[in-house]
C-alpha positions in Angstrom: -29.4 -8.7 -3.0 -26.4 -10.9 -3.3 -23.3 -9.9 -0.9 -20.7 -8.0 -2.7 -17.2 -8.8 -3.6 -14.6 -6.3 -4.3 -12.2 -7.4 -7.0 -8.8 -5.7 -7.3 -7.4 -5.7 -10.9 -3.4 -6.0 -10.8 -2.8 -6.8 -14.5 -1.2 -3.6 -15.8 1.1 -3.9 -13.1 1.8 -6.9 -11.4 0.6 -8.9 -14.4 3.0 -6.9 -17.0 6.0 -6.8 -14.6 7.0 -10.2 -15.1 6.7 -10.0 -18.9 9.9 -10.1 -20.9 8.0 -8.6 -24.1 7.5 -4.9 -24.1 4.1 -3.7 -24.2 3.6 0.0 -25.8 2.5 2.4 -23.4 -0.7 3.0 -25.9 -1.5 -0.8 -25.3 -1.0 -0.4 -21.5 -3.5 2.6 -21.6 -6.3 0.6 -23.8 -5.8 -2.5 -21.3 -6.5 -0.2 -18.1 -9.4 1.4 -19.7 -10.9 -1.8 -21.0 -10.5 -3.2 -17.2 -12.3 -0.1 -16.0 -15.1 -0.4 -18.7 -15.4 -4.2 -17.8 -17.1 -3.1 -14.3 -13.9 -3.5 -12.2 -13.9 -0.9 -9.3 -10.2 -0.4 -8.8 -7.5 -1.2 -11.6 -3.8 -1.1 -10.5 -2.4 1.0 -13.7 1.4 0.9 -13.4 4.5 1.1 -10.9 6.8 4.0 -10.1 9.6 1.9 -9.4 13.5 2.4 -11.0 13.0 1.7 -14.6 16.0 -0.6 -14.4 14.4 -2.6 -11.8 11.3 -3.1 -13.9 12.1 -2.1 -17.6 8.4 -3.3 -18.3 7.1 -0.3 -16.4 9.5 2.4 -17.2 7.0 4.4 -19.4 4.6 4.9 -15.9 5.2 8.8 -16.3 3.6 8.4 -19.7 0.9 5.8 -19.1 -0.9 7.2 -16.0 -1.6 10.4 -17.4 -3.2 9.1 -20.8 -5.5 7.0 -19.2 -9.1 8.1 -19.6 -10.7 7.6 -15.8 -14.3 6.2 -15.0 -16.0 8.0 -12.6 -16.2 5.8 -9.3 -13.1 3.6 -10.7 -9.8 3.8 -8.4 -6.4 3.6 -10.2 -3.6 3.0 -7.9 0.1 2.9 -8.5 2.8 1.4 -6.6 5.3 3.6 -5.4 8.7 2.4 -3.5 9.8 5.5 -2.1 9.6 9.1 -1.9 11.2 9.7 -5.3 8.7 7.3 -6.7 5.8 9.2 -5.1 6.8 12.5 -6.4 6.9 11.1 -10.0 3.5 9.4 -9.3 2.1 12.8 -8.0 3.7 14.5 -10.9 1.8 12.2 -13.3 -1.8 12.7 -11.7 -1.9 9.8 -9.3 -4.7 9.9 -6.8 -4.5 6.8 -5.0 -1.2 4.9 -4.1 0.0 1.5 -2.9 3.4 0.8 -1.3 5.2 -3.1 -0.6 7.0 -4.9 1.9 6.8 -8.8 2.9 6.4 -10.8 6.0 9.8 -12.4 5.3 13.3 -11.0 5.7 14.9 -12.9 2.9 12.3 -11.8 0.3 12.4 -8.3 1.5 16.3 -8.3 1.0 16.2 -9.9 -2.7 13.1 -7.6 -3.8 14.1 -4.1 -2.1 17.3 -4.6 -0.4 16.1 -3.7 3.2 15.1 -5.4 5.8 11.2 -5.4 6.7 11.9 -2.5 9.6 13.7 -0.5 7.1 11.1 -0.8 4.3 8.1 0.6 6.5 10.4 3.2 7.6 10.8 4.1 4.0 7.0 4.1 3.5 6.1 6.4 6.5 6.6 9.8 4.7 5.3 8.0 1.3 2.0 7.3 3.1 2.1 10.9 5.2 2.5 12.9 2.1 -0.2 10.5 0.4 -2.7 11.0 3.3 -2.1 15.0 3.4 -3.0 15.0 -0.6 -6.1 13.2 0.1 -5.2 9.7 -2.1 -6.5 6.3 -1.3 -3.6 4.4 0.0 -2.8 0.7 -0.1 -0.1 -1.8 1.4 1.0 -5.0 0.2 2.5 -8.1 2.3 4.5 -10.3 0.1 5.3 -14.1 1.0 2.5 -14.5 3.6 2.0 -18.0 2.7 5.7 -19.1 2.1 8.9 -17.5 1.3 11.2 -19.0 -1.8 14.5 -17.8 0.4 12.9 -18.4 4.1 10.4 -20.9 3.7 7.4 -21.0 6.0 5.9 -17.9 7.4 4.4 -17.7 10.6 0.8 -16.2 10.6 2.1 -13.7 13.6 4.9 -12.4 11.3 2.3 -11.5 8.7 0.0 -9.7 11.2 2.8 -8.0 12.9 3.6 -6.2 9.2 0.0 -6.0 8.1 -0.8 -4.0 11.3 2.2 -1.6 10.9 1.2 -0.9 7.4 -2.4 0.2 8.6 -0.8 2.0 11.7 1.3 4.0 9.0 -2.1 4.8 7.2 -3.0 2.4 4.6 -6.5 2.2 4.1 -6.5 -1.6 2.9 -3.7 -4.2 3.1 -3.4 -6.9 0.7 -2.0 -10.2 2.0 -0.4 -11.8 -0.8 0.5 -15.7 -1.7 3.6 -14.5 -3.9 5.1 -17.9 -4.9 1.5 -19.5 -5.0 2.2 -22.2 -2.4 -0.6 -21.3 -0.3 -3.2 -23.8 1.1 -6.8 -23.5 2.3 -6.0 -24.7 5.8 -3.3 -21.8 5.8 -6.3 -19.1 5.0 -8.2 -18.9 8.2 -5.2 -18.7 10.5 -3.4 -16.1 8.4 -6.7 -14.2 8.0 -7.5 -14.2 11.6 -4.3 -13.4 12.7 -4.4 -10.2 10.6 -7.7 -9.5 11.6 -6.8 -8.9 15.3 -4.3 -6.4 13.8 -6.9 -4.0 11.6 -10.4 -4.3 10.7 -11.3 -6.9 8.3 -12.8 -5.1 5.9 -9.6 -3.5 5.3 -8.1 -6.9 4.5 -7.6 -8.2 1.0 -6.1 -11.6 -0.3 -3.5 -11.5 -3.2 -3.6 -15.5 -4.4 -1.5 -16.9 -7.2 -2.5 -19.9 -9.1 1.1 -21.3 -9.5 0.0 -24.6 -7.5 -3.4 -24.6 -8.9 -5.4 -23.9 -5.7 -6.0 -20.4 -5.9 -9.8 -20.8 -6.2 -9.8 -23.2 -3.3 -8.2 -20.4 -1.3 -10.5 -17.8 -2.4 -13.2 -20.1 -0.6 -11.2 -20.3 2.4 -11.1 -16.5 2.2 -14.7 -16.0 1.6 -15.7 -18.5 4.6 -12.9 -16.5 6.8 -15.0 -13.5 5.9 -12.6 -11.6 3.3 -14.7 -9.6 0.7 -11.6 -8.3 -1.1 -9.6 -10.5 -3.7 -6.7 -9.2 -5.9 -6.5 -10.6 -9.7 -4.9 -10.2 -13.1 -6.5 -10.5 -16.4 -5.7 -13.5 -18.4 -3.6 -14.9 -15.4 -1.0 -12.4 -16.5 2.5 -12.4 -14.4 3.9 -12.7 -11.1 6.6 -11.2 -9.2 10.2 -11.2 -10.9 12.0 -10.9 -7.7 10.4 -14.4 -6.8 11.4 -17.8 -8.3 8.3 -19.6 -9.3 6.2 -16.6 -8.9 4.4 -16.5 -12.4 0.5 -17.2 -11.9 -1.9 -14.8 -10.6 -5.3 -16.1 -10.2 -7.0 -15.1 -13.5 -9.8 -12.1 -12.8 -12.1 -13.7 -15.2 -11.8 -16.9 -13.5 -12.0 -15.3 -10.3 -15.0 -13.6 -11.3 -17.1 -16.4 -12.8 -16.2 -18.5 -9.5 -17.4 -15.8 -7.2 -20.8 -15.2 -9.2 -21.2 -19.2 -9.2 -21.2 -19.2 -5.2 -24.0 -16.3 -5.4 -21.9 -13.1 -4.8 -22.1 -9.8 -6.7 -19.1 -8.3 -8.4 -20.4 -5.8 -11.1 -17.6 -7.2 -13.4 -18.4 -8.6 -16.9 -16.1 -11.5 -17.1 -16.1 -12.0 -20.8 -15.1 -8.1 -21.2 -12.2 -8.7 -18.9 -11.2 -11.9 -20.8 -11.4 -10.2 -24.3 -8.9 -7.6 -22.5 -6.6 -10.0 -20.9 -6.3 -12.1 -24.5 -5.8 -8.8 -26.3 -2.7 -8.0 -23.9 -1.5 -11.8 -24.3 -1.8 -11.7 -28.4 0.5 -8.6 -27.8 2.8 -10.3 -25.9 3.1 -13.2 -28.4 4.2 -10.8 -30.9 
């Protein structure tokens, strides 16, 4: 048996949030369902942030309840605060993710808080999620570099990742938000984070803005990471990070992993079809 790698699909949320053309709720639902049917074990559905902040995801309350869920698939949603959590709970969420960053400049630009304030805001969210029996995930953005602060130290990434794990995140995704990551950075960042939480709880979220995402995946595999985020058809990025668009494409990631001898359980062709259908919708 080949060693298994878990691929986390973030296209319906992180992919679409940076697209200006609106995708109707029904198309989003079909996108999520097609990705789950392609064998992806985790599909991030949407975000319960302010509709003013991310207009593309203003229909989260309609999309999540409409998704036909497959047994064994997780459908997390992003929540920024207790109010977002309550909306998500009312819509039937059973898995949630929270997000902060390793750099103060990005955190201020993104959510108008310091890193410490963001962690403080997430504490009651994660507490309530755990009481409700939800699976929980945390994102650490700008781990490889920040558009506002420049270089980010691995120790800073590890500190934030450790705080998220201590608050109850079952998994922490370490992100190259603007696609500046280099393969030589990966082992140092992974080692620093793994000093604060078990390596099996660490995921990498890599953007292909600089064309090096798969090189960074290879470095992550070498460092022992077995969970990677990606977006079907390479959709999107973060609207609060200049130059961010370019999530690594799920179909490219899956093919790469299969070529390296890893098992994913994902049908790359089915993912590609789902992604291209949404790309065609965005193109009008």
